NUDOTI-93617 format. One record per residue (C-alpha): y, z, x; residue in three letters. Coordinates in steps of 0.1 Angstrom, whole numbers. Example, Ala and Ser with C-alpha at 12.3 -4.5 7.8 and 13.67 -1.06 7.14 Angstrom:
% NUDOTI-93617
{north->-45; up->78; east->123; miza->ALA};
{north->-11; up->71; east->137; miza->SER};
This chain:
% NUDOTI-93617
{north->-745; up->-104; east->-362; miza->MET};
{north->-718; up->-89; east->-344; miza->LYS};
{north->-706; up->-97; east->-310; miza->THR};
{north->-707; up->-67; east->-283; miza->ASN};
{north->-676; up->-65; east->-264; miza->VAL};
{north->-675; up->-42; east->-232; miza->ALA};
{north->-638; up->-31; east->-228; miza->VAL};
{north->-632; up->-21; east->-190; miza->PHE};
{north->-602; up->7; east->-185; miza->LEU};
{north->-592; up->28; east->-160; miza->GLY};
{north->-602; up->19; east->-125; miza->CYS};
{north->-592; up->30; east->-89; miza->MET};
{north->-552; up->20; east->-94; miza->SER};
{north->-521; up->40; east->-98; miza->VAL};
{north->-517; up->21; east->-131; miza->GLU};
{north->-550; up->42; east->-142; miza->HIS};
{north->-532; up->57; east->-172; miza->GLU};
{north->-515; up->30; east->-184; miza->ILE};
{north->-546; up->11; east->-185; miza->SER};
{north->-560; up->38; east->-206; miza->ILE};
{north->-531; up->36; east->-230; miza->ILE};
{north->-534; up->-3; east->-234; miza->SER};
{north->-573; up->-3; east->-236; miza->ALA};
{north->-571; up->23; east->-265; miza->VAL};
{north->-543; up->4; east->-283; miza->GLN};
{north->-566; up->-26; east->-280; miza->ALA};
{north->-599; up->-9; east->-292; miza->MET};
{north->-581; up->3; east->-323; miza->HIS};
{north->-569; up->-32; east->-331; miza->SER};
{north->-600; up->-51; east->-328; miza->MET};
{north->-616; up->-64; east->-359; miza->ASP};
{north->-648; up->-45; east->-362; miza->THR};
{north->-663; up->-67; east->-386; miza->ASN};
{north->-668; up->-92; east->-359; miza->LYS};
{north->-670; up->-72; east->-329; miza->TYR};
{north->-689; up->-41; east->-317; miza->GLU};
{north->-668; up->-23; east->-293; miza->ILE};
{north->-685; up->-5; east->-260; miza->ILE};
{north->-660; up->12; east->-238; miza->PRO};
{north->-666; up->13; east->-200; miza->ILE};
{north->-645; up->38; east->-181; miza->TYR};
{north->-641; up->31; east->-145; miza->VAL};
{north->-628; up->65; east->-131; miza->THR};
{north->-606; up->70; east->-102; miza->LYS};
{north->-638; up->76; east->-82; miza->GLN};
{north->-652; up->42; east->-92; miza->GLY};
{north->-680; up->57; east->-116; miza->GLU};
{north->-689; up->36; east->-150; miza->PHE};
{north->-688; up->59; east->-181; miza->LEU};
{north->-693; up->49; east->-219; miza->SER};
{north->-692; up->66; east->-253; miza->GLY};
{north->-673; up->64; east->-283; miza->ASP};
{north->-654; up->94; east->-271; miza->VAL};
{north->-631; up->69; east->-249; miza->LEU};
{north->-617; up->55; east->-282; miza->LYS};
{north->-597; up->85; east->-286; miza->ASN};
{north->-565; up->89; east->-263; miza->ILE};
{north->-564; up->125; east->-269; miza->GLU};
{north->-596; up->130; east->-250; miza->GLU};
{north->-580; up->118; east->-220; miza->PHE};
{north->-560; up->148; east->-217; miza->LYS};
{north->-590; up->168; east->-201; miza->ASP};
{north->-609; up->145; east->-177; miza->LEU};
{north->-635; up->170; east->-168; miza->ALA};
{north->-642; up->176; east->-203; miza->ALA};
{north->-642; up->139; east->-210; miza->LEU};
{north->-668; up->131; east->-184; miza->LYS};
{north->-691; up->156; east->-200; miza->GLU};
{north->-692; up->140; east->-231; miza->LYS};
{north->-696; up->103; east->-215; miza->CYS};
{north->-730; up->87; east->-202; miza->HIS};
{north->-729; up->71; east->-166; miza->PRO};
{north->-740; up->34; east->-169; miza->VAL};
{north->-742; up->4; east->-150; miza->SER};
{north->-745; up->-33; east->-158; miza->LEU};
{north->-772; up->-56; east->-148; miza->VAL};
{north->-784; up->-90; east->-151; miza->LYS};
{north->-822; up->-95; east->-165; miza->ALA};
{north->-836; up->-124; east->-180; miza->ASN};
{north->-807; up->-144; east->-185; miza->GLY};
{north->-789; up->-113; east->-202; miza->ARG};
{north->-763; up->-86; east->-191; miza->VAL};
{north->-774; up->-54; east->-201; miza->LEU};
{north->-755; up->-17; east->-199; miza->MET};
{north->-780; up->7; east->-187; miza->LYS};
{north->-777; up->46; east->-193; miza->TYR};
{north->-783; up->63; east->-162; miza->LEU};
{north->-788; up->97; east->-175; miza->ASP};
{north->-819; up->91; east->-197; miza->ASN};
{north->-844; up->118; east->-201; miza->LYS};
{north->-881; up->117; east->-208; miza->MET};
{north->-878; up->128; east->-246; miza->PHE};
{north->-841; up->114; east->-250; miza->LYS};
{north->-840; up->79; east->-238; miza->ARG};
{north->-812; up->56; east->-249; miza->GLN};
{north->-817; up->19; east->-256; miza->MET};
{north->-800; up->-5; east->-233; miza->ASP};
{north->-773; up->-26; east->-249; miza->ILE};
{north->-767; up->-61; east->-245; miza->GLU};
{north->-732; up->-72; east->-235; miza->ILE};
{north->-719; up->-105; east->-248; miza->ASN};
{north->-684; up->-104; east->-233; miza->VAL};
{north->-664; up->-83; east->-210; miza->GLY};
{north->-628; up->-74; east->-218; miza->PHE};
{north->-607; up->-60; east->-189; miza->PRO};
{north->-577; up->-42; east->-198; miza->ILE};
{north->-571; up->-28; east->-166; miza->VAL};
{north->-536; up->-29; east->-145; miza->HIS};
{north->-529; up->-29; east->-106; miza->GLY};
{north->-551; up->-31; east->-75; miza->THR};
{north->-590; up->-28; east->-73; miza->ASN};
{north->-591; up->-43; east->-108; miza->CYS};
{north->-564; up->-67; east->-124; miza->GLU};
{north->-563; up->-85; east->-88; miza->ASP};
{north->-595; up->-103; east->-91; miza->GLY};
{north->-618; up->-74; east->-83; miza->THR};
{north->-635; up->-67; east->-115; miza->ILE};
{north->-632; up->-105; east->-125; miza->GLN};
{north->-652; up->-111; east->-94; miza->GLY};
{north->-678; up->-85; east->-106; miza->TYR};
{north->-679; up->-100; east->-138; miza->LEU};
{north->-683; up->-135; east->-125; miza->GLU};
{north->-712; up->-123; east->-103; miza->MET};
{north->-728; up->-110; east->-134; miza->LEU};
{north->-725; up->-143; east->-152; miza->GLY};
{north->-706; up->-126; east->-181; miza->LEU};
{north->-680; up->-142; east->-199; miza->PRO};
{north->-646; up->-121; east->-199; miza->TYR};
{north->-614; up->-124; east->-213; miza->VAL};
{north->-582; up->-130; east->-192; miza->GLY};
{north->-575; up->-151; east->-159; miza->CYS};
{north->-600; up->-159; east->-135; miza->ASP};
{north->-605; up->-144; east->-99; miza->VAL};
{north->-580; up->-169; east->-83; miza->LEU};
{north->-554; up->-166; east->-111; miza->ALA};
{north->-557; up->-128; east->-111; miza->SER};
{north->-554; up->-125; east->-73; miza->ALA};
{north->-522; up->-149; east->-74; miza->LEU};
{north->-506; up->-129; east->-99; miza->GLY};
{north->-510; up->-96; east->-81; miza->MET};
{north->-499; up->-109; east->-49; miza->ASP};
{north->-460; up->-116; east->-55; miza->LYS};
{north->-455; up->-133; east->-20; miza->VAL};
{north->-484; up->-158; east->-25; miza->ILE};
{north->-473; up->-160; east->-62; miza->PHE};
{north->-439; up->-172; east->-51; miza->LYS};
{north->-454; up->-197; east->-28; miza->THR};
{north->-473; up->-213; east->-54; miza->VAL};
{north->-446; up->-216; east->-80; miza->LEU};
{north->-424; up->-229; east->-52; miza->THR};
{north->-448; up->-258; east->-48; miza->ALA};
{north->-448; up->-264; east->-84; miza->ALA};
{north->-408; up->-266; east->-85; miza->ASP};
{north->-407; up->-235; east->-107; miza->VAL};
{north->-375; up->-215; east->-94; miza->PRO};
{north->-381; up->-181; east->-76; miza->VAL};
{north->-358; up->-160; east->-54; miza->LEU};
{north->-365; up->-163; east->-20; miza->PRO};
{north->-380; up->-135; east->1; miza->CYS};
{north->-388; up->-117; east->32; miza->VAL};
{north->-425; up->-106; east->36; miza->SER};
{north->-442; up->-82; east->59; miza->PHE};
{north->-471; up->-58; east->61; miza->THR};
{north->-469; up->-22; east->68; miza->ALA};
{north->-485; up->-25; east->103; miza->ARG};
{north->-458; up->-49; east->112; miza->GLU};
{north->-428; up->-27; east->101; miza->PHE};
{north->-445; up->1; east->120; miza->SER};
{north->-445; up->-19; east->151; miza->ALA};
{north->-412; up->-38; east->146; miza->ASN};
{north->-390; up->-15; east->128; miza->HIS};
{north->-353; up->-28; east->137; miza->ASP};
{north->-367; up->-66; east->142; miza->THR};
{north->-378; up->-66; east->104; miza->ILE};
{north->-345; up->-47; east->90; miza->ILE};
{north->-326; up->-71; east->110; miza->ASN};
{north->-342; up->-100; east->96; miza->GLN};
{north->-337; up->-88; east->60; miza->ILE};
{north->-301; up->-82; east->65; miza->GLU};
{north->-297; up->-114; east->80; miza->ASN};
{north->-316; up->-136; east->57; miza->GLN};
{north->-312; up->-116; east->23; miza->ILE};
{north->-282; up->-93; east->27; miza->GLY};
{north->-272; up->-66; east->6; miza->TYR};
{north->-279; up->-55; east->-24; miza->PRO};
{north->-318; up->-57; east->-18; miza->ILE};
{north->-348; up->-52; east->-39; miza->ILE};
{north->-378; up->-38; east->-20; miza->ILE};
{north->-413; up->-41; east->-38; miza->LYS};
{north->-449; up->-35; east->-29; miza->PRO};
{north->-465; up->-68; east->-28; miza->ALA};
{north->-493; up->-63; east->-51; miza->ASN};
{north->-484; up->-36; east->-77; miza->LEU};
{north->-471; up->-38; east->-112; miza->GLY};
{north->-454; up->-10; east->-137; miza->SER};
{north->-425; up->-10; east->-113; miza->SER};
{north->-446; up->13; east->-91; miza->VAL};
{north->-428; up->16; east->-55; miza->GLY};
{north->-396; up->-4; east->-64; miza->ILE};
{north->-365; up->3; east->-50; miza->SER};
{north->-329; up->-13; east->-51; miza->LYS};
{north->-309; up->-5; east->-20; miza->VAL};
{north->-272; up->-8; east->-10; miza->GLU};
{north->-272; up->2; east->28; miza->ASN};
{north->-295; up->2; east->62; miza->ARG};
{north->-303; up->38; east->54; miza->ALA};
{north->-315; up->33; east->20; miza->GLU};
{north->-335; up->1; east->33; miza->LEU};
{north->-358; up->20; east->56; miza->GLY};
{north->-365; up->47; east->30; miza->GLU};
{north->-374; up->20; east->6; miza->ALA};
{north->-398; up->1; east->28; miza->ILE};
{north->-414; up->35; east->34; miza->CYS};
{north->-418; up->40; east->0; miza->LEU};
{north->-432; up->7; east->-8; miza->ALA};
{north->-456; up->11; east->22; miza->CYS};
{north->-472; up->40; east->7; miza->SER};
{north->-484; up->20; east->-20; miza->PHE};
{north->-493; up->-13; east->-6; miza->ALA};
{north->-502; up->-30; east->28; miza->GLY};
{north->-479; up->-60; east->21; miza->LYS};
{north->-439; up->-56; east->13; miza->VAL};
{north->-415; up->-81; east->3; miza->LEU};
{north->-375; up->-77; east->2; miza->ALA};
{north->-355; up->-101; east->-20; miza->GLU};
{north->-320; up->-105; east->-31; miza->ARG};
{north->-309; up->-83; east->-58; miza->ALA};
{north->-290; up->-101; east->-85; miza->VAL};
{north->-261; up->-80; east->-96; miza->THR};
{north->-253; up->-94; east->-127; miza->ALA};
{north->-284; up->-91; east->-140; miza->LEU};
{north->-303; up->-97; east->-173; miza->ARG};
{north->-343; up->-93; east->-174; miza->GLU};
{north->-360; up->-116; east->-198; miza->ILE};
{north->-397; up->-114; east->-206; miza->ASN};
{north->-419; up->-140; east->-220; miza->CYS};
{north->-456; up->-139; east->-227; miza->SER};
{north->-480; up->-172; east->-227; miza->VAL};
{north->-511; up->-173; east->-243; miza->LEU};
{north->-539; up->-200; east->-238; miza->GLY};
{north->-555; up->-220; east->-211; miza->ASP};
{north->-542; up->-249; east->-187; miza->VAL};
{north->-555; up->-272; east->-214; miza->ASP};
{north->-532; up->-258; east->-239; miza->ASN};
{north->-508; up->-229; east->-239; miza->CYS};
{north->-479; up->-213; east->-261; miza->GLU};
{north->-450; up->-190; east->-254; miza->ALA};
{north->-442; up->-161; east->-274; miza->SER};
{north->-408; up->-147; east->-286; miza->GLN};
{north->-386; up->-135; east->-257; miza->LEU};
{north->-376; up->-97; east->-251; miza->GLU};
{north->-349; up->-83; east->-232; miza->GLU};
{north->-358; up->-46; east->-218; miza->PRO};
{north->-330; up->-20; east->-218; miza->ILE};
{north->-328; up->-5; east->-185; miza->MET};
{north->-315; up->30; east->-179; miza->THR};
{north->-316; up->28; east->-139; miza->ASP};
{north->-308; up->4; east->-114; miza->LYS};
{north->-341; up->-14; east->-120; miza->ILE};
{north->-364; up->-15; east->-148; miza->LEU};
{north->-385; up->17; east->-140; miza->SER};
{north->-420; up->31; east->-147; miza->TYR};
{north->-402; up->58; east->-169; miza->ASP};
{north->-382; up->29; east->-190; miza->ASP};
{north->-415; up->11; east->-194; miza->LYS};
{north->-439; up->41; east->-202; miza->TYR};
{north->-422; up->74; east->-212; miza->ARG};
{north->-390; up->59; east->-230; miza->SER};
{north->-390; up->69; east->-269; miza->GLY};
{north->-418; up->95; east->-262; miza->SER};
{north->-398; up->127; east->-257; miza->LYS};
{north->-408; up->153; east->-282; miza->GLY};
{north->-434; up->129; east->-299; miza->LYS};
{north->-466; up->133; east->-286; miza->SER};
{north->-483; up->108; east->-310; miza->SER};
{north->-459; up->80; east->-296; miza->GLU};
{north->-475; up->86; east->-259; miza->GLY};
{north->-500; up->60; east->-266; miza->SER};
{north->-475; up->31; east->-276; miza->LYS};
{north->-472; up->21; east->-236; miza->GLY};
{north->-449; up->-10; east->-232; miza->MET};
{north->-447; up->-12; east->-270; miza->ALA};
{north->-424; up->19; east->-267; miza->SER};
{north->-399; up->3; east->-241; miza->LEU};
{north->-364; up->-1; east->-255; miza->SER};
{north->-356; up->-37; east->-260; miza->ARG};
{north->-339; up->-66; east->-278; miza->LYS};
{north->-363; up->-86; east->-295; miza->LEU};
{north->-358; up->-114; east->-298; miza->PRO};
{north->-334; up->-116; east->-269; miza->ALA};
{north->-300; up->-124; east->-276; miza->ASP};
{north->-299; up->-160; east->-261; miza->LEU};
{north->-288; up->-193; east->-271; miza->PRO};
{north->-315; up->-215; east->-283; miza->GLN};
{north->-314; up->-240; east->-256; miza->SER};
{north->-316; up->-212; east->-228; miza->LYS};
{north->-344; up->-193; east->-248; miza->ALA};
{north->-363; up->-229; east->-250; miza->GLU};
{north->-357; up->-232; east->-213; miza->GLU};
{north->-372; up->-201; east->-205; miza->ILE};
{north->-403; up->-206; east->-225; miza->LYS};
{north->-411; up->-239; east->-209; miza->GLU};
{north->-407; up->-225; east->-174; miza->ILE};
{north->-430; up->-195; east->-184; miza->ALA};
{north->-455; up->-221; east->-195; miza->LYS};
{north->-450; up->-241; east->-165; miza->LYS};
{north->-457; up->-210; east->-140; miza->ALA};
{north->-487; up->-201; east->-163; miza->PHE};
{north->-504; up->-234; east->-158; miza->VAL};
{north->-493; up->-234; east->-120; miza->ALA};
{north->-512; up->-204; east->-115; miza->MET};
{north->-542; up->-216; east->-138; miza->SER};
{north->-536; up->-189; east->-162; miza->GLY};
{north->-559; up->-180; east->-190; miza->SER};
{north->-557; up->-156; east->-218; miza->GLY};
{north->-525; up->-139; east->-222; miza->VAL};
{north->-502; up->-133; east->-196; miza->CYS};
{north->-463; up->-120; east->-194; miza->ARG};
{north->-438; up->-139; east->-174; miza->ILE};
{north->-409; up->-118; east->-163; miza->ASP};
{north->-374; up->-135; east->-155; miza->PHE};
{north->-343; up->-124; east->-140; miza->ILE};
{north->-313; up->-142; east->-152; miza->MET};
{north->-282; up->-142; east->-130; miza->ASP};
{north->-251; up->-141; east->-155; miza->THR};
{north->-228; up->-147; east->-125; miza->ALA};
{north->-243; up->-181; east->-117; miza->ASP};
{north->-242; up->-199; east->-148; miza->ASN};
{north->-274; up->-180; east->-164; miza->ASP};
{north->-296; up->-193; east->-140; miza->LYS};
{north->-333; up->-181; east->-143; miza->VAL};
{north->-357; up->-171; east->-118; miza->TYR};
{north->-394; up->-163; east->-124; miza->VAL};
{north->-398; up->-127; east->-110; miza->ASN};
{north->-433; up->-121; east->-115; miza->GLU};
{north->-466; up->-126; east->-136; miza->ALA};
{north->-485; up->-97; east->-152; miza->ASN};
{north->-521; up->-114; east->-157; miza->THR};
{north->-532; up->-83; east->-180; miza->ILE};
{north->-498; up->-72; east->-193; miza->PRO};
{north->-493; up->-36; east->-207; miza->GLY};
{north->-502; up->-34; east->-242; miza->SER};
{north->-513; up->-70; east->-239; miza->LEU};
{north->-478; up->-77; east->-250; miza->SER};
{north->-490; up->-77; east->-286; miza->PHE};
{north->-454; up->-69; east->-297; miza->TYR};
{north->-441; up->-101; east->-283; miza->LEU};
{north->-469; up->-119; east->-304; miza->TRP};
{north->-465; up->-98; east->-337; miza->GLU};
{north->-428; up->-109; east->-333; miza->ALA};
{north->-438; up->-145; east->-330; miza->SER};
{north->-460; up->-142; east->-361; miza->GLY};
{north->-495; up->-136; east->-346; miza->ILE};
{north->-510; up->-101; east->-355; miza->LYS};
{north->-526; up->-80; east->-327; miza->TYR};
{north->-560; up->-85; east->-342; miza->THR};
{north->-556; up->-121; east->-342; miza->GLU};
{north->-545; up->-121; east->-308; miza->LEU};
{north->-576; up->-101; east->-296; miza->LEU};
{north->-599; up->-124; east->-312; miza->ASP};
{north->-582; up->-156; east->-297; miza->ARG};
{north->-584; up->-140; east->-264; miza->LEU};
{north->-622; up->-134; east->-269; miza->ILE};
{north->-629; up->-170; east->-282; miza->GLN};
{north->-608; up->-183; east->-249; miza->LEU};
{north->-633; up->-162; east->-228; miza->ALA};
{north->-662; up->-179; east->-244; miza->PHE};
{north->-646; up->-214; east->-240; miza->LYS};
{north->-642; up->-209; east->-203; miza->ARG};
{north->-677; up->-201; east->-203; miza->GLU};
{north->-689; up->-228; east->-220; miza->ARG};
{north->-668; up->-251; east->-194; miza->ASN};
{north->-685; up->-232; east->-167; miza->ARG};
{north->-719; up->-240; east->-180; miza->ASP};
{north->-713; up->-280; east->-174; miza->ASN};
{north->-706; up->-273; east->-135; miza->ILE};
{north->-734; up->-270; east->-111; miza->MET};
{north->-732; up->-238; east->-90; miza->PHE};
{north->-767; up->-242; east->-74; miza->THR};
{north->-791; up->-268; east->-62; miza->MET};
{north->-829; up->-267; east->-79; miza->ASP};
{north->-845; up->-268; east->-47; miza->SER};
{north->-857; up->-247; east->-20; miza->ASN};
{north->-854; up->-262; east->15; miza->ILE};
{north->-874; up->-232; east->31; miza->LEU};
{north->-903; up->-242; east->13; miza->SER};
{north->-904; up->-275; east->29; miza->THR};
{north->-893; up->-270; east->64; miza->LYS};
{north->-901; up->-251; east->93; miza->SER};
{north->-874; up->-232; east->112; miza->PHE};
{north->-878; up->-216; east->145; miza->GLY};
{north->-852; up->-190; east->160; miza->PHE};
{north->-849; up->-189; east->199; miza->LYS};
{north->-858; up->-156; east->210; miza->GLY};
{north->-870; up->-142; east->176; miza->SER};
{north->-898; up->-117; east->173; miza->LYS};
{north->-928; up->-130; east->154; miza->ASN};
C-alpha cells in the first residue's frame, strides 16, 4: 500500500511563486511506486485547494483558471486519522475523503515556513517533513537565530535590530546607532524573509534611510549588519536531525549585483527558455563544488552541522555563509533556510544522493520524529473536572 503524502505549496507569502516552483519539482521527483502524491495548494487568500492539475507548472500561469480546475478541501482529525475532505461535494457527485499519512510542506517565507504551517500540522497530529515549530521560527527570525548561534559559539556577524514602529518613532536615533556600531557599508535586511527579498547594501546615510523603509515594507523587524566588502558567499546543505546529520558539497553562488539578488536566484538562466522557468534555485549560476582548500571546506561543513544542531534542525536545511577574504578567509553563518529553494537537491546530487532518494529520506525522517513523539506524554489520562466541584464567585447559574 502506498503512503499518502500531502504536498503543501503556495501560502500567503511574498515567496508564493518560489514555493510553487520548488513543490512541482519535488512532486515530479518522488517515487510514485511508494508514494501517492496529493498536492494541497494554499492560495494567497489562505484557501486550501487540491487536484492533480497542481502538478503541472504551466497551469499556474492562469490562477483564475487553475482554481476552477481544483477542489476546495480541508483537513480534519477523525478517529485517530487525518482526512482531507472535499468541500464542494454534491449529492450525486460525492468524492471520498482521503487519508493523509504524512505532510510535506514545501513553502517559503512568512505565514508558512516560519512555523505557522508546522504548528497547524502539529495540532492535527500529522507527521510532517522538515523542521518543527521552534526550529522553523528560529530559522526565519534572523535576529533570534544569531542569538542562538552566538550562545552555541557559532560565528555570526554582529547586528543592530529594531522594529518598524521603533524606526518610525526614533528615526535619527536608530540611524545614528547603526552608523556608530556598524559603520558603512551596511547590509539592511527584513528579519524574517528569504529569497533576498527586501535586502539592500548601502554606502551612505541617504541610502540607509531608503533601505530601511524598503525592509520595513516587508517585515515588522529589521536588522543592520556590517557588509563584508571582500566577500565570497558559500552555501552548504545539512540533512538529518540532531541525532545524526551530514553536510553536502559546498556551492559558491555567482552574483551579478552588490548582493545575491532575487533575480540571481530565480531568473538567471531562464531568459528565452520558458522550460527553464521551473528550475528555481537549481538554475542559479554557481561554482559547484566551490573552489576552496579541503581544510576550509571541511571547516565550513562542520560549522554548518553545528548550526543545524544548535537550532534543533530536522530534514534538509541550507546554511548560508559569508567568507571575508580580507580577514584570512574568516567565515560567518549568514542565515539558515529551513525549507530551501528546490530543497537544495542540486547540492545533494553533487554529493551522490539523487533527488528521489533525498525526498524518501526526508519522509522517513518525518516518521522517525513521529515515533519519538509517541513516547512523550502530552496529556494526562484523567479529568479533574469530574471529581471536584468548582465555584466561581459572581457567576450566574
